[in-house]
C-alpha positions in Angstrom: 44.6 24.4 45.0 43.1 26.8 42.4 44.4 27.8 38.9 44.7 31.2 40.0 47.2 30.4 42.8 51.0 30.8 42.7 51.6 27.2 43.9 49.5 25.9 41.0 50.9 28.2 38.3 54.8 27.9 39.4 54.6 24.6 41.0 52.0 22.1 40.4 51.3 22.7 36.7 55.1 22.8 35.4 55.7 19.4 37.8 52.8 17.9 36.0 53.7 18.9 32.5 57.3 18.0 32.9 56.7 14.9 34.6 54.1 13.7 32.1 56.3 14.2 29.0 59.3 12.7 30.5 57.3 9.6 31.3 55.3 9.7 28.1 58.2 10.1 25.6 60.3 7.4 27.6 60.2 3.6 27.4 57.9 3.9 30.6 55.1 5.5 28.7 52.6 3.2 30.1 53.1 4.7 33.4 51.8 8.3 32.2 48.2 7.5 32.9 49.0 6.3 36.6 51.0 9.4 36.9 48.2 11.8 35.9 45.9 10.0 38.3 48.2 10.4 41.2 48.6 14.1 40.3 45.0 14.5 40.1 44.4 13.2 43.4 47.2 15.1 44.8 45.4 18.2 43.3 42.1 17.3 44.7 43.7 16.4 48.1 45.1 19.9 48.5 41.5 21.0 48.9 39.9 18.1 50.7 42.1 15.2 51.4 39.6 13.5 53.5 37.3 12.9 50.5 40.0 11.4 48.3 38.8 7.8 49.4 35.2 8.8 48.5 36.4 9.7 45.0 38.4 6.5 44.5 35.3 4.3 45.8 33.0 6.0 43.5 35.2 5.5 40.6 35.6 1.7 41.5 31.9 1.3 42.3 30.8 3.0 39.0 33.2 1.0 36.8 32.1 -2.1 38.4 28.6 -1.4 37.6 29.6 -0.5 33.9 31.4 -4.0 33.7 27.9 -5.7 34.8 25.9 -3.4 32.3 28.3 -4.2 29.5 28.2 -8.0 30.5 24.5 -8.0 30.2 24.1 -5.8 27.2 21.9 -8.5 25.4 19.7 -8.8 28.3 17.6 -5.6 28.4 16.1 -6.2 31.8 19.0 -7.0 33.5 21.1 -4.2 32.0 18.3 -1.7 33.0 18.3 -3.0 36.6 22.1 -2.4 36.9 21.7 0.9 35.2 19.0 2.0 37.5 21.1 0.9 40.7 24.1 2.8 39.2 22.0 6.2 39.0 20.3 5.8 42.1 23.5 5.2 43.9 25.1 8.1 42.5 22.2 10.5 42.8 21.5 9.2 46.3 25.0 9.9 47.5 25.1 13.5 45.7 21.7 14.3 47.2 22.5 13.2 50.7 25.9 14.7 51.0 25.0 18.0 49.3 21.4 18.6 50.3 20.2 16.3 53.3 22.1 18.3 56.0 20.3 21.5 54.8 16.8 20.0 54.5 17.0 18.2 57.9 18.5 21.3 59.7 15.7 23.4 58.1 13.0 21.1 59.4 14.6 20.7 62.8 15.0 24.5 63.1 11.3 24.9 62.4 10.6 22.5 65.2 12.8 24.3 67.7 15.5 21.5 67.7 19.2 21.3 66.6 20.0 19.5 63.4 20.8 15.9 64.2 23.1 15.7 61.2 25.2 18.8 62.2 26.6 20.7 59.3 27.8 18.3 56.7 30.1 19.9 54.2 29.6 18.4 50.7 32.7 17.0 49.0 34.3 19.4 46.7 33.4 18.8 43.1 31.0 15.9 43.9 28.3 17.3 41.3 30.8 17.3 38.6 32.5 13.9 38.9 29.1 12.4 39.7 27.5 13.8 36.5 30.3 12.4 34.4 29.9 9.0 35.9 26.3 8.9 35.4 26.6 9.8 31.8 29.2 7.1 31.4 26.9 4.4 32.8 24.2 5.7 30.5 26.5 5.5 27.6 27.6 2.3 28.3 24.1 0.9 28.3 23.4 2.5 25.1 26.4 1.0 23.5 28.0 4.4 22.8 31.2 3.7 24.6 33.3 0.6 25.3 35.2 -0.3 28.5 39.0 0.5 28.1 40.0 -0.5 31.7 39.9 0.8 35.1 43.0 3.1 34.6 41.9 5.0 31.8 38.5 5.4 33.4 40.1 6.8 36.5 42.2 9.0 34.4 39.1 10.4 32.9 37.4 11.2 36.2 40.5 12.3 38.1 41.9 14.5 35.3 42.9 17.7 37.2 41.9 20.3 34.7 38.3 19.1 34.7 37.9 17.7 38.3 36.9 20.6 40.4 34.5 22.6 38.2 34.3 20.9 34.8 33.7 21.0 32.0 31.4 17.9 32.5 33.1 15.8 29.9 31.9 12.7 28.2 34.0 9.5 28.2 33.5 9.2 24.5 35.1 12.5 23.7 38.0 12.4 26.2 38.7 8.7 27.1 40.1 7.7 23.6 42.4 10.6 24.0 44.2 9.2 27.0 44.8 6.1 25.1 47.0 7.9 22.7 50.6 8.4 23.3 51.8 12.0 22.6 54.4 12.4 19.9 57.5 14.2 20.3 56.8 16.5 17.3 53.5 18.0 18.7 54.7 18.7 22.4 56.0 22.3 21.9 52.9 23.4 20.0 50.6 22.0 22.5 52.5 23.6 25.4 52.4 27.0 23.4 48.7 26.7 22.5 47.9 25.6 26.0 49.9 28.3 27.9 48.5 31.2 25.7 44.9 29.9 26.3 45.7 29.6 30.0 47.1 33.1 30.1 44.0 34.7 28.5 41.8 32.7 31.0 44.1 34.0 34.1 43.8 37.6 32.7 40.1 37.4 32.8 40.0 36.0 36.3 42.6 38.1 38.1 42.5 41.3 36.1 38.7 41.6 35.0 36.6 39.3 37.5 38.4 40.0 40.6 38.5 43.8 39.9 34.8 43.9 39.3 34.4 41.9 42.6 35.9 44.8 44.6 32.7 46.5 43.9 30.3 43.7 44.0 31.1 42.1 47.2 30.6 45.2 49.2 27.3 46.1 47.5 25.8 42.9 48.2 27.2 42.9 51.6 25.5 46.2 52.4 22.2 45.0 50.8 22.5 41.8 53.4 22.8 44.2 56.3 19.5 45.8 55.4 20.5 48.6 52.9 17.9 49.4 50.4 19.5 50.1 47.2 18.2 52.8 44.8 17.4 52.4 41.1 21.0 52.9 39.9 22.7 51.0 42.5 20.1 48.0 42.1 20.8 47.7 38.3 24.6 48.4 39.0 24.9 45.6 41.3 23.1 43.3 39.1 25.0 44.2 36.0 28.4 44.2 37.7 27.8 40.9 39.2 26.8 39.4 36.0 30.0 40.7 34.5 32.0 39.4 37.4 30.7 35.8 37.0 31.0 36.0 33.2 34.7 36.8 33.3 35.4 34.4 36.3 33.7 31.4 34.6 34.9 32.2 31.2 38.4 32.6 32.6 38.2 29.2 34.5 37.0 27.5 31.3 39.9 29.0 29.4 42.3 27.8 32.1 41.0 24.3 32.0 41.1 24.1 28.4 44.6 25.6 28.4 45.9 23.2 31.1 44.5 20.1 29.4 46.0 21.2 26.0 49.3 21.6 27.4 49.1 17.8 28.1 47.8 17.2 24.5 44.1 16.7 25.5 41.3 18.6 23.8 38.4 19.4 26.0 34.9 20.4 24.8 33.8 24.1 24.9 32.2 25.1 28.1 31.5 28.9 27.4 30.8 30.6 24.1 30.2 34.4 24.6 26.7 33.8 25.9 25.9 37.3 26.6 25.9 37.9 22.9 22.8 35.6 22.5 19.6 36.8 21.2 17.4 34.5 23.1 17.4 32.9 26.6 17.5 29.3 25.2 20.7 30.1 23.0 22.2 31.7 26.0 22.0 28.5 27.9 23.5 26.6 25.0 26.4 28.8 25.4 26.7 29.2 29.3 28.1 26.3 31.2 27.6 24.3 28.0 28.5 21.0 29.2 26.1 21.0 32.3 23.4 22.4 29.8 24.2 19.3 27.6 24.0 16.8 30.5 20.7 18.2 31.4 19.3 18.2 28.0 20.4 14.6 27.2 20.0 12.9 30.5 17.1 15.0 32.0 15.1 16.9 29.6 15.0 14.3 26.8 14.0 11.4 29.2 11.3 13.6 30.5 10.1 14.9 27.2 9.7 11.7 25.3 7.3 10.0 27.6 5.3 13.2 28.3 5.1 13.6 24.5 3.7 10.0 24.2 1.4 10.6 27.4 -0.1 13.7 25.7 -0.5 12.0 22.3 -2.4 9.0 23.7 -5.0 11.2 25.4 -5.6 13.2 22.4 -4.8 16.7 24.0 -4.9 19.6 21.9 -2.0 21.6 20.5 -1.2 23.9 23.3 -2.1 21.5 26.1 0.3 19.0 24.5 3.0 21.7 24.2 2.7 22.7 27.9 2.9 18.9 29.1 5.7 17.7 26.6 7.5 21.1 26.1 7.1 23.7 28.8 6.9 21.2 31.7 10.3 19.4 31.0 11.8 22.7 30.1 11.0 24.3 33.3 12.0 21.2 35.5 15.2 21.0 33.6 16.0 24.7 34.7 14.7 24.0 38.1 17.3 21.2 38.4 20.0 23.3 37.0 18.9 26.0 39.6 19.0 23.6 42.6 22.2 21.9 41.4 24.0 24.9 42.6 23.2 24.2 46.1 20.6 23.8 49.0 19.3 27.5 49.0 16.0 28.9 48.1 18.0 31.5 46.1 19.0 28.9 43.6 15.3 27.6 43.5 14.2 31.2 42.6 17.2 31.4 40.0 16.2 28.2 38.3 12.4 29.1 38.5 13.0 32.4 36.8 15.0 30.9 33.9 12.6 28.2 33.6 10.0 30.8 33.3 12.0 32.8 30.7 12.7 29.7 28.6 9.0 28.7 28.5 8.2 32.3 27.5 10.7 31.9 24.7 9.4 28.6 23.6 5.8 30.0 23.5 7.0 33.1 21.5 8.8 30.9 18.9 5.7 28.8 18.5 3.4 31.7 18.0 5.7 33.5 15.5 7.3 30.7 13.7 5.3 31.0 10.4 5.6 34.7 10.2 9.3 34.6 11.0 10.1 31.9 8.3 8.3 34.3 5.7 10.1 37.3 6.6 13.5 37.5 8.4 14.0 39.5 11.5 15.3 43.0 11.0 18.5 44.4 12.8 16.4 46.4 15.1 14.5 43.2 16.1 17.6 41.2 16.5 19.0 44.1 18.7 15.9 44.1 20.8 15.9 40.3 21.3 19.6 40.5 22.5 18.7 43.5 24.7 15.6 41.5 26.3 17.7 38.4 26.7 20.5 40.4 28.6 18.1 42.0 30.9 16.3 38.9 31.7 19.6 37.1 32.5 21.0 40.0 34.7 17.6 39.9 36.5 18.0 36.4 37.4 21.4 36.7 38.4 20.3 38.8 41.5 18.9 35.7 43.4 21.9 33.7 42.2 24.4 36.2 44.1 22.1 37.3 47.0 22.5 35.7 50.4 18.9 35.4 51.0 15.7 35.6 49.1 15.0 38.9 51.0 18.2 40.3 49.8 17.3 39.4 46.2 13.7 41.2 46.6 15.6 44.3 48.2 17.5 44.4 44.8 14.5 43.7 42.8 12.8 46.6 44.6 15.6 49.1 43.9 15.5 48.0 40.1 12.0 48.8 40.0 12.7 52.2 41.6 10.9 51.4 44.7 13.6 52.8 46.8 14.2 56.0 44.7 17.0 56.7 42.3 19.7 56.5 44.9 21.6 59.3 43.8 24.5 60.3 45.9 24.6 63.4 48.0 28.4 63.5 48.5 29.7 63.4 45.0 33.4 63.4 46.4 32.8 60.3 48.2 30.8 58.8 45.4 33.7 59.1 42.9 36.4 58.2 45.8 38.3 54.9 46.2 35.4 53.5 48.3 32.4 54.8 46.3 30.3 53.5 43.5 31.1 56.1 40.9 33.3 53.6 39.0 30.5 51.1 38.6 28.9 52.7 35.5 32.0 52.9 33.3 33.3 49.7 34.6 30.0 48.1 33.3 30.2 49.9 30.1 33.8 48.8 29.5 32.8 45.2 30.4 29.8 45.2 27.9 32.2 46.5 25.2 34.6 43.7 25.8 31.8 41.1 25.8 30.0 42.5 22.7 32.9 43.5 20.4 36.1 41.4 21.3 36.5 37.8 20.2 36.3 35.1 22.9 39.5 33.2 23.6 38.7 30.2 21.2 37.9 32.6 18.4 41.2 34.2 19.0 42.9 30.9 18.8 40.9 29.9 15.9 44.0 28.9 13.7 45.0 26.0 16.1 41.7 24.1 16.7 41.3 25.3 20.4 38.6 22.9 21.4 36.5 19.8 20.5 33.8 20.3 17.8 35.5 23.7 16.9 34.4 23.3 13.2 30.8 23.6 14.3 31.2 26.3 16.7 33.7 28.6 14.8 30.8 29.9 12.5 28.7 30.9 15.2 28.3 34.4 16.2 31.6 35.8 14.7 33.3 38.6 16.6 32.7 42.2 15.6 36.3 42.7 15.7 38.1 39.8 14.4 41.4 39.1 16.2 43.3 35.9 15.5 46.5 34.6 17.1 49.5 33.9 14.9 53.0 32.7 15.8 54.7 36.0 15.3 57.0 37.9 17.7 54.5 40.7 18.0 51.8 38.3 19.2 54.3 36.5 21.5 55.1 39.7 23.1 51.4 40.6 23.5 50.5 37.3 25.1 53.6 37.6 27.4 52.2 40.9 28.5 48.6 39.4 29.1 50.3 36.7 31.1 52.6 39.1 33.3 49.4 41.1 34.2 47.4 38.0 34.9 50.1 36.8 37.2 50.9 40.2 38.8 47.3 40.6 39.9 47.5 37.4 41.7 49.9 39.2 44.4 47.0 41.9 44.7 44.9 39.1 46.3 42.4 36.8 44.2 39.1 35.2 45.2 38.4 31.5 44.3 36.4 30.7 41.3 32.7 31.3 41.9 31.9 27.8 40.4 34.2 26.1 43.1 31.3 26.6 45.4 29.2 24.1 43.5 
């Protein structure tokens, strides 16, 4: 069941919201979390009912290990053993279900044999709920969270707005909210704020992302069949897909935040106008923010700290030490983010490209830090940084979208003008319904929306739209400030947005891109 489906919008979501508040505002309010758990499992079961027992088993096992970690909090060795066991069990299950079949199949094919494992389909959302549970175990071992019972923990993991594609929440930021009974006076406001946020996300998905996808999918399908794109089509395909996944994921994040807000739960930001960034490192702080946070806190830092100590103990020079303690963990972290998306060499190339870009960014900062402290960057320099960041990201999106590495290099060849300009000979067909004449104005319109209009949270600035909003509200203000207010004109405008978003569902929609991961 997807957020952009009629059954979800007209059936499941209203049923959950009505049922939740009927229970939460009654003497039976203690049943509100069991109700959310059941509905979360129903939501998951609509997609893959056979894996519901796995989700439940994973939750019970992880909570049991957390109990053992908390019990032995004063005994570092025993606590570390339980934590290590929990992390290995989680990562082992994730790797075996998501990657083992592909790896064994590749080896078997190279040897001329069929795969002994067949084609194992990884459980939907296993990456997201596994990462959440690993972070929970680590935070329990560090004393950052306390155990509040299995019911609240299961509510945290099985919460339907975050279950299938994130955001990857921390128990410390969401768990306590489940323990607070909603108050009657705040219900109407949360419902309205949540519905508006959800509506804006639905519009981004069905009207913007799916419309761009009408051109993107045929272009990459043609490339996969052997078509060699010219310069304009190569860059057009790359930019168009960047905008498709931008609005697709931005829309999903808004809808997740909106659905949770309808239930009175504030989620962390997961997407904050990343294409307006002026460096690739800043872009990744604003694109899939909770995944980046997980990798930074639970992968990059644990790698960087011992490598820094290793370099210091051996007395390496400045640049060697920086390469070992800075560039290496950065590159590996981005490679992990790339391969997290799936067992495909295209994702490896995607991660390696971003890892390389990040290392170049860190090297440039190290070389120019003193100079830039003395003299601020000019507007032209900032514009150039932003343009270079955009081009780097767009280029790296090519292998992310391509079916094979060969397809990606066909697109790269077109972007480098190795296949000519690719100008159309039949201009009537070029501008026709099946042609690519609309790609350029569509890209231009998309970039204007990205760079000049506020994101959803900036529009909803007056109503505290997400966790830690006080920190993010001052970051990168929109060029055209637009803020929602409870006026008839705004209600009418939002109603139109919701109508269009819902109407475009009937045109036919695609599943969210991140549901693949």
